[in-house]
N, C-alpha and C positions, 0 to 999 in steps of 0.2 A: 504494500500500500504506500503510495507516495504522500508527500506532505499535504497536498491539496485535498486528497481523499480523507486523510486523517482529520484535517480541519473541518471538513463538511460533517463527518461523523461526530466530532466533538461538539460542534455547534448544535446539531440536531439533538444529541444526547443531553446537552445542557438545557436546551429549551424544554425538552421533555421533562427533565427533573424540576425545572422551575414551574411548569404547568401543573405537575403533580403536587408540588408544594402549595400552589395557589388554590387547588381544589380542597385542601385541608383547612383553608381559612374561610371565615364567614364574611358575607357582604352586608351584614346587618348594620354596621356602623357607617356605611358609605352614604353620602348625600345623594339626592336624586340626580344631580349633575354628574357625580362620580360614577353612579350606577349606569347612567346612559353612556358615559365614556368607556366603562368596562364592557358594556354591550357592543359598542363600536369596535373595540379592540378584539374582542372574542370573534366577531364576524370576520375581521381581517385575518386572524389566526386560522379560522376555518377555511377561508378561501386560499390562503397560502399553503396550508397543509394539504388541501386537495390538489393544488397545482404541483406540489412536490411529490405527492403520491402518484399522480398521473405520469409525471416525468420519470419517476423511478420505475414504475410498471413498464413504461415504454422501453427503458434501458434494459430491464430484465428480459423482456421479450426479444429485443434486438440481439442480445447476447445469448439467448436461449439459456438463461441462468435459472429458470424456474425449477423449483423442487417439487416433488410429488409428496403430498401429505395425505395419507389414507386414500391413495389412488387419485387424488385431485391435484392438479397443478396449482401451486400457490398463487399464481397470477389470476387464476380463475376466480377463487373466492375473494381475492383482494379487489379484483375489478368489479365483482358483484357489489361489494361494499362501497367502492369509491368511483365506479364507472359513471 
């Protein structure tokens, strides 16, 4: 794995950990304005996550890197969830 690939994986791993941490926190103390901002940010996360998933699936298929899990290609169930 080259440095760029490591950076991509580190970035996505860090974001995943931060989002996991955010899910353990309550939004009860947020003002209405902060809650709306949080909603906007989570919509952006969703869109960007979907775009990254779609790009990753395309790369997996291009390289034929799919694995079979219980007889089903991983890209099949991933695409059903994100397609």
